[in-house]
C-alpha positions in Angstrom: 0.0 0.0 0.0 1.2 3.5 -0.9 -0.1 6.9 0.0 -1.7 8.6 -3.0 -3.2 11.7 -1.4 -2.4 13.7 1.7 -4.5 16.5 3.2 -3.1 18.6 6.1 -4.9 21.3 8.0 -3.6 23.6 10.7 -0.3 21.8 11.3 2.8 23.8 12.0 3.4 26.2 9.0 0.5 24.7 7.1 -2.9 26.2 7.1 -4.4 23.9 4.4 -2.5 21.8 1.9 -3.4 19.0 -0.5 -0.5 16.8 -1.7 -0.6 14.1 -4.3 2.2 11.6 -4.0 4.2 9.4 -6.4 6.1 6.2 -5.7 9.0 8.6 -5.1 8.2 12.2 -4.3 10.9 14.8 -3.9 10.0 18.0 -1.9 12.2 21.0 -2.5 12.0 24.7 -1.5 13.6 27.3 0.8 14.4 26.6 4.4 11.4 26.8 6.8 9.0 26.6 3.8 7.2 23.5 5.2 9.0 20.5 3.6 9.8 18.8 6.9 6.3 19.6 8.2 4.8 17.5 5.4 7.0 14.6 6.3 6.3 15.0 10.0 2.6 14.9 9.4 3.0 11.5 7.8 5.4 10.4 10.5 3.1 11.3 13.4 0.1 9.7 11.6 1.9 6.4 10.8 4.5 5.7 13.4 2.4 5.7 16.5 0.3 2.9 17.9 -2.7 5.1 18.8 -4.4 4.4 22.1 -1.2 3.9 23.9 0.3 6.7 26.0 1.6 9.5 23.9 0.3 10.9 20.6 3.2 12.3 18.7 1.6 15.8 18.7 2.4 18.8 20.9 0.8 22.2 21.3 3.6 23.6 19.1 2.2 21.6 16.2 -1.0 23.7 16.1 -0.9 26.2 13.3 -0.8 29.8 14.5 -1.6 32.7 12.2 0.3 35.1 14.5 2.1 35.4 17.8 -1.1 36.1 19.6 -2.9 33.0 18.6 -3.8 30.6 21.4 -3.4 27.0 20.3 -6.4 26.0 22.5 -8.7 28.3 20.5 -7.1 27.8 17.1 -8.5 25.4 14.5 -7.6 21.8 15.3 -4.9 19.8 13.5 -6.3 17.5 10.9 -4.4 15.0 8.7 -6.1 12.9 6.1 -4.2 10.0 4.5 -5.5 8.1 1.5 -4.1 4.8 0.2 -5.6 3.8 -3.1 -5.3 0.5 -5.0 -3.4 1.3 -8.2 -5.5 -1.1 -10.4 -8.3 -3.5 -9.9 -7.0 -6.7 -8.2 -3.6 -5.3 -7.4 -4.0 -5.7 -3.7 -3.7 -9.4 -2.5 -7.0 -11.1 -1.7 -5.7 -12.0 1.8 -4.9 -8.4 2.6 -8.2 -7.2 1.3 -10.0 -9.7 3.5 -7.9 -9.0 6.5 -8.6 -5.2 6.3 -12.1 -5.4 4.9 -13.8 -3.6 7.8 -11.6 -0.5 7.3 -11.6 -0.6 3.5 -13.9 1.3 1.1 -14.8 0.4 -2.5 -14.7 3.4 -4.9 -17.0 3.9 -7.9 -14.2 2.8 -10.2 -14.1 -0.6 -8.3 -10.8 0.2 -6.7 -10.2 -0.4 -3.0 -9.2 2.5 -0.7 -8.1 2.9 2.9 -8.5 6.4 4.2 -8.2 7.8 7.7 -8.2 11.1 9.5 -5.9 11.9 12.4 -6.7 15.0 14.5 -5.5 16.8 17.5 -8.2 18.8 19.3 -8.5 20.8 22.5 -11.0 19.3 24.9 -12.3 22.1 27.0 -14.0 19.9 29.6 -10.8 17.9 30.2 -8.5 20.9 29.7 -6.2 19.0 27.5 -5.5 18.3 23.8 -6.7 14.9 22.6 -5.7 12.9 19.5 -8.1 10.8 17.5 -8.0 8.4 14.6 -11.0 7.7 12.3 -11.2 5.6 9.2 -13.2 7.1 6.3 -15.7 5.6 3.8 -15.7 6.3 0.0 -17.3 9.7 0.5 -14.9 10.8 3.2 -17.3 10.2 6.1 -16.2 8.4 9.3 -16.7 4.6 9.4 -18.3 3.2 12.6 -15.7 2.3 15.3 -15.2 -1.5 15.0 -12.3 -2.8 17.0 -10.2 0.2 16.3 -7.1 -1.1 18.1 -7.2 -4.4 16.2 -7.8 -2.6 12.9 -4.7 -0.4 13.5 -2.6 -3.4 14.4 -3.6 -5.1 11.2 -3.0 -2.0 9.1 0.5 -1.6 10.5 1.2 -5.2 9.6 0.9 -4.1 5.9 2.1 -0.5 6.2 5.8 -0.4 7.3 6.9 3.2 8.0 10.6 4.1 8.2 11.7 7.6 9.3 15.2 8.9 8.4 15.7 12.4 9.7 18.4 14.8 8.4 20.6 14.2 11.5 21.4 10.6 11.0 23.8 9.3 13.7 25.6 6.2 12.5 26.7 5.3 16.1 23.1 5.3 17.4 21.6 3.6 14.3 24.2 0.8 14.3 23.9 0.3 18.1 22.7 -3.1 19.4 19.5 -1.5 20.9 18.6 0.4 17.7 15.4 -0.4 15.9 16.8 -1.5 12.6 20.3 -2.8 13.4 19.3 -4.4 16.7 16.2 -5.9 15.0 18.4 -7.4 12.2 20.8 -9.0 14.7 17.9 -10.5 16.7 16.4 -11.9 13.5 19.6 -13.9 12.8 18.9 -17.7 13.1 22.0 -19.6 14.3 21.8 -23.5 14.4 22.1 -24.9 17.9 25.1 -27.1 16.9 27.0 -24.1 15.5 26.2 -22.1 18.7 27.7 -24.7 20.9 30.7 -25.0 18.6 31.3 -21.2 18.7 31.0 -21.1 22.5 33.7 -23.8 22.9 36.0 -21.9 20.6 35.4 -18.6 22.4 36.1 -20.2 25.8 39.4 -21.7 24.5 40.4 -18.4 22.9 39.7 -16.6 26.2 41.8 -19.1 28.2 44.8 -18.6 25.9 44.6 -14.8 26.2 44.4 -14.9 30.0 47.4 -17.3 30.2 49.5 -14.9 28.1 50.3 -12.7 31.1 50.2 -13.5 34.9 49.0 -10.0 35.7 45.6 -10.9 34.4 45.2 -13.4 37.4 46.4 -10.7 39.9 43.8 -8.3 38.6 41.1 -10.9 38.8 41.9 -11.7 42.5 41.9 -8.1 43.5 38.5 -7.4 41.9 37.1 -10.6 43.4 37.5 -9.1 46.9 34.6 -6.9 46.1 32.2 -9.9 46.4 33.6 -10.7 49.8 32.6 -7.3 51.1 29.2 -7.3 49.4 28.3 -10.9 50.5 29.7 -10.9 54.0 31.8 -14.0 54.9 31.1 -15.7 51.6 34.3 -16.1 49.6 34.1 -14.4 46.2 35.9 -14.4 43.0 36.1 -12.6 39.7 37.2 -13.6 36.2 38.4 -11.4 33.4 36.7 -12.1 30.0 38.6 -11.0 26.9 36.2 -12.5 24.3 32.4 -12.6 24.1 30.6 -15.0 26.5 28.5 -16.6 23.8 27.3 -16.2 20.3 24.7 -13.6 21.2 27.2 -11.5 23.0 29.4 -11.9 19.9 26.6 -10.7 17.6 25.9 -7.8 19.9 29.4 -6.5 19.2 29.0 -6.7 15.5 30.1 -3.6 13.6 30.5 -2.4 10.0 33.8 -2.2 8.3 34.2 -0.3 5.0 37.0 0.7 2.7 36.9 2.9 -0.4 39.5 1.2 -2.5 41.3 -2.1 -2.6 44.6 -0.4 -1.5 42.9 1.3 1.5 42.6 -0.5 4.9 39.3 -1.7 6.4 38.0 0.9 8.8 35.1 1.0 11.2 32.1 3.0 10.0 32.7 5.8 12.5 36.2 6.3 11.1 34.8 7.3 7.8 33.4 10.7 6.7 29.9 11.9 7.6 28.7 11.4 4.0 29.4 7.7 4.0 28.0 7.3 7.5 24.8 9.0 6.5 24.4 6.9 3.4 25.1 3.7 5.5 22.1 4.5 7.7 19.8 4.9 4.7 20.9 1.5 3.3 20.7 0.0 6.7 17.0 0.8 6.7 16.7 -0.8 3.3 18.3 -4.0 4.7 15.9 -3.9 7.6 13.0 -3.5 5.2 14.1 -6.5 3.2 14.2 -8.6 6.3 10.7 -7.4 7.4 9.2 -8.1 4.0 10.5 -11.6 4.0 8.8 -12.2 7.4 5.7 -10.1 6.7 2.3 -10.7 5.1 1.8 -10.6 1.4 1.1 -7.1 0.2 3.1 -5.4 2.9 5.1 -2.4 1.6 7.4 0.1 3.3 7.1 3.9 3.2 10.3 5.8 3.7 10.4 9.4 4.8 14.0 10.6 4.1 15.3 14.1 4.9 18.3 15.3 2.8 19.7 12.0 1.7 22.5 13.9 -0.1 23.8 15.3 3.2 27.7 15.6 3.2 28.0 14.1 -0.3 30.0 15.6 -3.1 28.1 16.7 -6.3 28.8 13.6 -8.4 27.6 11.3 -5.6 24.5 13.4 -5.1 23.7 13.1 -8.8 23.8 9.3 -8.8 21.8 9.1 -5.5 18.4 9.6 -7.2 18.8 6.3 -9.0 19.6 4.4 -5.8 16.8 6.1 -3.8 14.2 5.5 -6.5 15.1 1.8 -6.7 14.5 1.2 -3.0 11.4 -0.9 -2.4 8.1 0.8 -1.5 7.3 4.5 -1.4 9.8 7.2 -0.8 9.1 10.7 0.5 12.2 12.8 0.2 13.3 16.4 1.1 16.4 17.9 -0.4 18.3 21.1 -0.8 20.7 19.7 -3.4 20.4 20.9 -7.1 22.7 18.0 -8.0 20.2 15.5 -6.6 17.3 17.3 -8.3 19.0 17.2 -11.7 18.0 13.6 -12.3 14.6 13.6 -10.7 11.7 13.3 -13.2 9.7 16.5 -13.3 6.4 14.9 -12.2 8.1 13.6 -9.1 8.9 17.2 -7.9 6.9 19.2 -5.4 8.0 22.8 -4.8 7.1 24.0 -1.3 6.9 27.7 -0.5 5.8 29.8 2.5 3.4 32.4 1.3 0.9 34.6 3.1 1.4 32.9 6.5 1.1 29.3 5.2 3.0 26.7 3.2 1.9 26.1 -0.4 2.8 23.4 -2.9 3.3 23.4 -6.6 3.6 20.4 -8.9 3.0 19.3 -12.5 -0.5 18.2 -13.3 -0.7 14.9 -15.2 -4.0 15.9 -16.8 -6.6 18.7 -16.9 -10.3 18.3 -17.2 -12.3 20.7 -19.3 -16.0 21.7 -19.4 -16.3 20.2 -22.8 -18.7 17.3 -22.9 -17.4 14.0 -24.3 -19.6 13.4 -27.4 -19.7 10.9 -30.2 -18.0 13.4 -32.4 -15.1 13.9 -29.9 -14.7 10.1 -29.6 -14.6 9.8 -33.4 -12.0 12.6 -33.7 -9.8 11.0 -31.0 -10.0 7.6 -32.6 -9.6 8.8 -36.2 -6.6 10.9 -35.5 -5.2 8.7 -32.7 -5.2 11.6 -30.3 -4.0 9.8 -27.2 -3.7 13.2 -25.4 -7.5 13.4 -25.1 -9.5 11.0 -22.8 -13.0 11.0 -21.3 -12.9 11.9 -17.6 -14.7 9.2 -15.7 -16.0 11.5 -12.9 -17.4 14.4 -15.0 -17.9 12.8 -18.4 -16.0 15.7 -20.0 -12.9 16.0 -22.2 -9.6 15.6 -20.3 -6.1 16.3 -21.7 -2.8 14.8 -20.6 -0.7 16.9 -23.0 -0.7 20.4 -24.5 -2.0 20.8 -28.0 -1.6 23.2 -30.9 -4.0 25.5 -32.6 -4.7 23.0 -35.5 -5.7 20.4 -33.0 -7.8 22.9 -31.1 -9.7 23.8 -34.3 -10.4 20.1 -35.0 -11.7 19.7 -31.5 -13.9 22.8 -31.8 -15.4 21.4 -35.0 -17.0 18.6 -33.0 -19.6 21.2 -32.0 -19.7 23.1 -35.3 -23.3 22.1 -35.9 -24.4 23.0 -32.4 -26.3 26.1 -31.5 -23.5 26.8 -29.0 -20.7 26.5 -31.6 -19.3 29.9 -30.9 -19.2 29.5 -27.1 -17.7 26.0 -27.5 -15.0 27.3 -29.7 -14.1 29.9 -27.0 -14.1 27.1 -24.4 -11.7 25.0 -26.5 -9.3 27.9 -26.8 -9.5 28.5 -23.1 -8.8 24.9 -22.5 -5.9 25.0 -24.9 -4.5 27.9 -23.0 -4.9 26.0 -19.7 -3.1 22.9 -21.1 0.1 24.9 -22.0 1.4 23.8 -18.6 1.1 20.1 -19.2 4.6 18.7 -19.7 4.7 15.9 -22.3 7.1 13.0 -22.4 8.8 14.7 -25.3 9.2 17.9 -23.2 10.7 15.7 -20.4 13.2 14.2 -22.8 14.2 17.6 -24.2 14.9 18.9 -20.7 16.7 15.8 -19.7 19.0 15.9 -22.7 19.5 19.7 -23.0 18.6 21.2 -19.7 20.0 18.9 -17.1 22.8 21.2 -16.1 20.1 23.9 -15.3 17.3 21.7 -14.0 18.6 21.3 -10.5 19.3 25.0 -9.9 16.2 26.6 -11.5 13.6 24.9 -9.3 15.1 26.5 -6.2 14.7 30.0 -7.8 12.0 32.6 -6.9 11.9 33.9 -10.5 13.3 33.2 -13.9 14.8 35.5 -16.6 14.8 33.7 -19.9 17.4 34.9 -22.5 18.6 33.5 -25.8 22.2 32.5 -25.1 25.4 32.7 -23.0 26.1 36.3 -24.1 22.9 37.6 -22.6 23.4 35.4 -19.6 26.7 37.1 -18.8 25.3 40.5 -19.4 22.3 40.0 -17.1 24.5 38.8 -14.3 26.8 41.8 -14.8 23.9 44.2 -14.6 22.8 42.6 -11.3 26.3 43.3 -9.9 26.4 46.8 -11.2 23.0 47.7 -9.6 23.9 46.0 -6.3 21.3 43.3 -6.8 23.0 39.9 -6.6 20.8 37.6 -8.6 21.8 34.4 -6.7 21.2 36.1 -3.4 17.7 37.1 -4.4 16.8 33.7 -5.9 16.8 34.8 -9.6 17.8 32.2 -12.2 18.9 33.3 -15.6 18.2 30.6 -18.2 19.8 30.7 -21.7 17.0 28.7 -23.2 18.4 28.3 -26.7 21.3 26.2 -25.3 19.1 24.2 -23.0 15.7 23.6 -24.6 13.2 25.8 -26.4 11.3 29.1 -26.0 8.1 27.2 -25.3 9.1 24.7 -22.6 10.5 27.0 -19.9 7.6 29.4 -19.7 5.2 26.4 -19.5 7.3 24.9 -16.8 7.5 28.2 -14.9 3.7 28.6 -15.0 3.1 25.0 -14.0 5.3 25.4 -10.9 4.1 28.9 -10.1 7.4 30.6 -10.9 7.2 34.2 -12.3 9.2 34.6 -15.5 10.4 37.2 -18.0 11.7 36.5 -21.5 14.1 38.9 -23.3 15.0 38.2 -26.9 16.5 40.0 -29.9 14.4 42.2 -32.0 15.3 40.3 -35.2 13.3 37.6 -37.0 14.1 35.1 -34.3 11.8 37.0 -31.9 8.9 36.2 -34.2 9.8 32.5 -34.2 9.9 32.5 -30.4 6.5 34.2 -30.2 5.1 31.5 -32.6 6.5 28.8 -30.4 4.7 30.3 -27.4 1.4 30.8 -29.4 1.6 27.2 -30.6 2.0 26.0 -27.0 -1.2 27.7 -26.0 -0.1 31.2 -24.9 -2.3 34.1 -26.0 -1.4 37.7 -27.0 -2.2 39.0 -23.6 0.5 36.8 -22.0 3.2 38.7 -23.9 2.5 42.1 -22.3 3.9 41.2 -18.9 6.4 38.4 -19.9 7.9 39.0 -23.4 10.3 41.8 -24.2 12.4 42.3 -27.3 15.3 44.6 -28.2 14.5 47.4 -30.7 13.5 45.7 -34.0 15.3 44.6 -36.1 18.3 44.6 -33.8 20.1 41.6 -32.4 22.2 42.1 -29.3 25.3 43.3 -31.1 23.4 45.7 -33.3 21.6 47.0 -30.2 24.9 47.6 -28.4 26.2 49.5 -31.5 23.0 51.5 -31.7 23.2 52.4 -28.0 26.6 54.1 -28.7 29.2 51.4 -27.6 31.0 51.1 -31.0 34.3 52.5 -29.7 34.3 50.2 -26.6 33.5 47.1 -28.6 36.2 47.9 -31.2 38.7 48.3 -28.4 37.7 45.0 -26.7 38.1 43.0 -30.0 41.5 44.7 -30.7 42.7 43.7 -27.2 41.7 40.1 -28.0 44.0 40.0 -31.0 41.7 41.2 -33.7 43.6 44.4 -34.8 41.4 45.0 -37.9 38.4 45.6 -35.6 39.7 49.1 -34.9 39.3 50.3 -38.5 36.9 47.9 -40.3 33.4 49.0 -41.4 30.5 48.8 -39.1 29.0 45.9 -41.0 32.3 44.0 -40.7 32.4 44.9 -37.0 29.0 43.3 -36.6 30.2 40.1 -38.2 33.3 40.0 -36.0 31.2 40.5 -32.9 28.8 37.7 -33.8 31.7 35.4 -34.5 33.3 36.2 -31.1 30.1 36.6 -29.0 31.3 35.0 -25.7 34.8 36.5 -26.2 33.7 40.2 -26.3 31.0 39.8 -23.7 33.3 38.3 -21.1 35.2 41.6 -21.1 32.2 43.8 -21.5 30.4 42.1 -18.7 33.4 42.7 -16.4 33.4 46.4 -17.2 29.6 46.7 -16.8 29.7 44.9 -13.4 32.2 47.6 -12.1 30.6 50.7 -13.7 27.0 51.5 -12.9 27.0 54.4 -15.4 28.0 52.1 -18.2 25.4 49.6 -17.0 22.7 52.2 -17.3 23.6 52.5 -21.0 23.2 48.8 -21.7 20.1 47.6 -23.8 17.1 48.9 -21.9 15.0 45.7 -21.7 17.8 44.1 -19.6 18.4 47.2 -17.5 14.7 47.7 -16.9 14.1 44.1 -15.8 16.9 44.2 -13.2 15.9 47.6 -11.9 12.2 46.5 -11.6 13.3 43.4 -9.6 15.4 45.5 -7.3 12.6 48.1 -6.8 10.1 45.4 -6.0 12.5 43.9 -3.4 13.0 47.3 -1.8 9.3 47.8 -1.6 
């Protein structure tokens, strides 16, 4: 069983939040945005045997809108967890029978287990009280039928493992720890071997004690303590150099690791924090493997892992996603590492932000549902053109889309109602739906970003805003302007994306809108700007979207032509000459343009350095770039 939906109310930084979960879900966002609160809500709900002493909640968990809020009068904490069967018949029959009294059957014939955990102030008892209620298919409480037994059975199938950010290898690999100690206790040693080992240990111990007579003197001296404690009864003591028996031997088991064949074996606590932290993660995986082998059919683990990349170098963090995603069961992960995020599929990301006194979450929708009724004409269109992007939504009976679609496809869809009296309004609804679907990220989009945009992908999702530019030249200039105007882009969470080198003009605005990231695009004023505009229009953007997002240099100028038009000819000639192009000082303006285009990164490296150190020169750079940085700075100061 895996959690498909999570609803949290009035818990810590969260006022109200709905979260859909994948097999592996990665939560990213600024510090104190609410990532850990989401995982803690799951931990408290799943890791307690409710009805026993202790609840997992404290008064500090109650959401407070301000410092004056009294948690006793605030709205109660509520956490809803939904576990849906992925397909009909997927859950084992024995499990379904065992949990039948807490299981609901949904209209689509899938099984569901849903429950609500709450923490409410009881005025008559003058204390907070927790409660746990199972829910039916409509979200209403099921009657209480042997709650304790139901919970016990549920936890037989739902194995929860918490791995906090501060993972102490010494504690986790201690004999009394939950996972390591449990693994040791599960070891089955044949009786014959146990006796054989005990004899060998005793013999080894005798040899060690006979090696030096001082061992006997020490034993005799310590033995006098028993004479005092027991009165006249003679006492004795014996030193033990080796374990007493096989269980004592197992209790002293430790982990030895080495990085390379030429390196010595070292105890785990002699290695770096990164390796120790990873060892704890994979210790839990080993514990899971053991529990699954002993557990009931259908049992699955749920891991909540905070910052698995802690203390790892970038290359190791990049490869960690593959290892985490291949762990059994469901994984809920928080991270601050752009290197880890680089390889995470886009639909597995959840961006958490703290806005207007509450945590919010943004993610990619897998489909959008329209108000367009599914008709015979629509079905024929979908079948005739093999439009797999359109399906019939089971709940509403309307057209749903799992991918964006262009204007041509939109017209074909609108024609399905061409003979209707509402043809005009349906055409408008189709176009509105097309505009909404621009944020749906297709498999082709994902491939494009994986291939071209991987170096950017980790960084950009931690940003507060994106500035989209054509290439590296503009990238360097924008960063230089930020320095010149005392507005460090990294410090203020602004990512500059040179989209031509890392994707297309259409994909990044769609991605930004899907994740709720504000964006601006600045492009040349030449014919290329028209191509970029067409890409956006094809994607589903409309003319109104360009007013606030899309800026061009003065037509028909590209960047080099704009710099010359803005009066920087002498400076640019000087820069090229210094780089070993002497003819740049006297060639025609047209030849100068050609030389600048051929040496774009070369000239901009020097120009950007000068701009960064000279605010007056920065003011004279192409105005769309200047105005964008100044507007960002003004908004921050406000």
